[in-house]
C-alpha positions as CSV (number, residue, x, y, z in Angstrom):
1,M,11.5,-49.6,-32.1
2,G,13.2,-52.4,-33.8
3,I,11.4,-55.8,-34.4
4,H,13.7,-57.6,-31.9
5,V,12.9,-55.2,-29.1
6,L,9.1,-55.5,-29.9
7,L,9.5,-59.3,-29.9
8,R,11.2,-59.7,-26.5
9,T,8.8,-57.1,-25.1
10,E,5.8,-59.0,-26.2
11,I,7.4,-62.2,-24.9
12,A,8.1,-60.6,-21.6
13,K,4.4,-59.7,-21.4
14,T,3.3,-63.3,-21.9
15,I,5.8,-64.6,-19.3
16,R,4.7,-61.8,-16.8
17,L,1.1,-62.8,-17.2
18,A,1.9,-66.5,-16.6
19,I,3.7,-65.7,-13.4
20,L,1.2,-63.2,-12.1
21,D,-1.7,-65.7,-13.0
22,G,0.1,-68.3,-10.7
23,E,1.5,-70.7,-13.3
24,Y,4.7,-70.3,-11.6
25,L,5.0,-69.5,-7.8
26,P,7.7,-67.6,-5.9
27,G,10.8,-69.6,-5.8
28,Q,9.8,-71.9,-8.8
29,R,11.9,-72.1,-11.8
30,V,10.7,-70.5,-15.1
31,P,11.7,-72.7,-17.9
32,V,12.6,-71.2,-21.3
33,E,11.5,-74.1,-23.3
34,P,7.8,-74.1,-22.9
35,F,7.6,-70.5,-24.0
36,C,9.9,-71.2,-27.1
37,R,7.2,-73.8,-28.1
38,K,4.2,-71.8,-27.3
39,L,5.5,-68.7,-29.2
40,E,7.4,-70.5,-31.8
41,V,10.6,-68.5,-31.2
42,S,14.2,-69.5,-30.5
43,P,15.5,-69.4,-26.8
44,T,17.4,-66.1,-27.4
45,P,14.5,-63.7,-27.4
46,V,12.9,-65.6,-24.6
47,Q,16.0,-65.2,-22.5
48,D,16.0,-61.5,-23.5
49,A,12.7,-61.2,-22.1
50,M,13.7,-62.9,-18.9
51,V,16.3,-60.0,-18.5
52,I,13.5,-57.5,-18.7
53,L,11.6,-59.2,-16.1
54,E,14.6,-59.4,-13.9
55,Q,14.9,-55.6,-14.3
56,E,11.3,-55.3,-13.1
57,G,12.1,-57.4,-10.0
58,L,9.8,-60.2,-11.0
59,V,12.4,-62.9,-11.5
60,T,15.9,-63.8,-10.6
61,I,18.4,-65.2,-13.0
62,K,20.9,-67.6,-11.5
63,P,23.8,-68.4,-13.7
64,R,24.1,-72.1,-14.8
65,S,20.9,-72.7,-12.8
66,G,18.0,-70.9,-14.6
67,V,15.3,-68.2,-14.0
68,Y,13.3,-68.3,-10.9
69,V,10.2,-66.3,-9.6
70,R,11.4,-63.8,-7.1
71,T,10.8,-64.4,-3.5
72,F,10.4,-61.7,-0.8
73,T,11.2,-61.3,2.8
74,P,8.4,-60.3,5.2
75,E,10.1,-56.8,5.5
76,E,10.1,-56.4,1.5
77,I,6.3,-57.3,1.4
78,V,5.5,-54.6,3.9
79,D,7.7,-52.1,2.0
80,L,5.9,-53.1,-1.2
81,L,2.5,-52.5,0.4
82,L,3.7,-49.1,1.7
83,V,5.0,-48.2,-1.8
84,E,1.7,-49.2,-3.4
85,G,-0.2,-47.0,-0.8
86,A,1.9,-43.9,-1.2
87,I,1.3,-43.9,-5.0
88,E,-2.2,-45.2,-5.2
89,T,-3.4,-42.6,-2.5
90,L,-2.4,-40.0,-5.0
91,A,-4.3,-41.7,-7.8
92,I,-7.5,-42.4,-5.9
93,A,-7.9,-38.8,-4.9
94,K,-7.8,-37.9,-8.6
95,A,-10.0,-40.9,-9.5
96,A,-12.7,-39.7,-7.1
97,K,-13.0,-36.5,-9.1
98,R,-12.5,-38.0,-12.7
99,I,-13.8,-41.5,-12.8
100,H,-16.4,-42.0,-15.5
101,K,-19.8,-43.5,-15.0
102,R,-19.0,-46.4,-17.1
103,E,-15.7,-47.1,-15.3
104,L,-17.6,-47.0,-11.9
105,V,-20.2,-49.4,-13.2
106,N,-17.5,-51.8,-14.4
107,L,-15.7,-51.5,-11.2
108,E,-19.0,-52.2,-9.2
109,A,-19.7,-55.1,-11.4
110,L,-16.2,-56.6,-10.8
111,H,-16.6,-56.2,-7.1
112,H,-20.1,-57.7,-7.0
113,Q,-19.2,-60.7,-9.1
114,F,-16.3,-61.6,-6.8
115,E,-18.5,-61.2,-3.7
116,Q,-20.7,-63.9,-5.2
117,I,-18.0,-66.6,-5.0
118,A,-18.8,-68.6,-1.8
119,E,-15.2,-69.6,-1.1
120,P,-12.8,-67.7,-3.5
121,S,-9.3,-69.2,-3.8
122,A,-6.1,-67.0,-3.4
123,K,-5.8,-67.3,-7.1
124,E,-9.2,-65.9,-7.9
125,F,-8.7,-63.2,-5.4
126,R,-5.3,-62.1,-6.8
127,S,-6.9,-61.7,-10.3
128,Y,-9.8,-59.7,-8.9
129,D,-7.6,-57.5,-6.8
130,R,-5.1,-56.7,-9.6
131,K,-8.1,-55.6,-11.9
132,F,-9.7,-53.7,-9.1
133,H,-6.7,-51.6,-8.3
134,S,-5.6,-51.2,-11.9
135,A,-9.1,-49.8,-12.7
136,I,-8.8,-47.2,-10.0
137,I,-5.2,-46.2,-11.2
138,K,-6.3,-45.8,-14.7
139,S,-9.4,-43.7,-13.8
140,S,-7.2,-41.1,-12.1
141,R,-6.4,-39.9,-15.8
142,S,-2.7,-39.2,-14.5
143,A,-0.3,-40.5,-17.0
144,I,2.6,-40.0,-14.5
145,L,1.0,-41.9,-11.7
146,V,0.0,-44.7,-14.1
147,E,3.7,-44.9,-15.2
148,L,5.1,-44.8,-11.7
149,L,2.9,-47.5,-10.5
150,A,3.3,-49.6,-13.6
151,K,7.0,-49.9,-12.8
152,Q,6.2,-51.4,-9.5
153,L,3.3,-53.4,-10.5
154,S,5.0,-56.7,-11.1
155,Q,6.5,-56.8,-7.7
156,I,3.4,-55.5,-6.0
157,Y,1.2,-58.0,-7.4
158,L,3.7,-60.8,-6.9
159,S,3.6,-59.9,-3.3
160,R,-0.1,-60.9,-3.3
161,F,1.1,-64.6,-3.3
162,Y,2.0,-63.9,0.2
163,T,-0.7,-61.5,1.5
164,A,-3.8,-63.3,-0.2
165,T,-3.2,-66.5,1.8
166,V,-3.2,-64.6,5.2
167,P,-6.2,-65.9,7.3
168,G,-9.1,-63.4,6.9
169,R,-7.4,-61.2,4.3
170,I,-9.8,-61.8,1.5
171,A,-12.8,-61.0,3.6
172,H,-11.2,-57.8,5.0
173,S,-10.2,-56.8,1.4
174,L,-13.7,-57.1,0.1
175,K,-15.0,-54.9,2.9
176,E,-12.3,-52.4,2.4
177,H,-12.9,-52.5,-1.3
178,G,-16.5,-51.7,-0.7
179,A,-15.7,-48.6,1.4
180,I,-13.5,-47.5,-1.5
181,L,-16.2,-48.0,-4.0
182,E,-18.7,-46.0,-1.9
183,S,-16.2,-43.1,-1.7
184,L,-15.9,-43.2,-5.6
185,R,-19.6,-43.3,-5.9
186,R,-19.8,-40.1,-4.0
187,H,-16.9,-38.6,-5.9
188,D,-15.4,-37.7,-2.5
189,P,-11.6,-37.5,-2.7
190,D,-11.1,-37.0,1.1
191,Q,-13.1,-40.2,1.9
192,A,-11.5,-42.0,-1.0
193,L,-8.1,-41.2,0.4
194,A,-9.0,-42.3,3.9
195,S,-10.6,-45.5,2.7
196,L,-7.5,-46.5,0.7
197,Q,-5.2,-45.6,3.5
198,H,-7.3,-47.8,5.9
199,H,-7.0,-50.6,3.3
200,I,-3.2,-50.5,3.0
201,E,-2.9,-50.2,6.8
202,R,-5.2,-53.2,7.4
203,A,-3.2,-55.2,4.8
204,V,0.0,-54.5,6.6
205,E,-1.5,-55.2,9.8
206,D,-3.1,-58.5,8.8
207,F,0.2,-59.6,7.2
208,C,2.4,-58.8,10.2
209,Q,0.0,-60.4,12.5
210,N,-0.5,-63.6,10.5
211,G,2.0,-63.7,7.6
């Protein structure tokens, strides 16, 4: 892989993280200049990185206007939740059998730490939720599933800007994540699958009722 490809890939990673961390919200312009200064590069590799993010469905490039964080319609958000569920249900069935003790301990610690936040913000929830689901996917030990979901992760996590603010959704997610954790503790793939399916179904229901 050439040095220019590596450079724009690393720049894309930096911009992607900034967007998913909420520095730029859906519909907002993502300027090139701050990243040029921060990374000490010319505009060209940053612009190349924006093309990568557009291919991922994370941003929209508008000629003579700029780069903007992608927005989604309600129908697209529901579809993203269903795509996530379809792939992740396969991953969690494997994770229930393959998750290592240390991975489970770390996942429980992540969940417990978030539970201690009295009034979590949507931003705090998005960060926790991304780490929670990513950990489950990785513990499946399935390179194919990890790769498939990785291609959709940017759009899926961007959709959390919409679902995380739905009234009651954070509390519901915590309860549903708790059930998922219990199934993983028991190494019960059937219960893990049922718990995750319920989690996705409830997310869709909450969004459609209140989004």
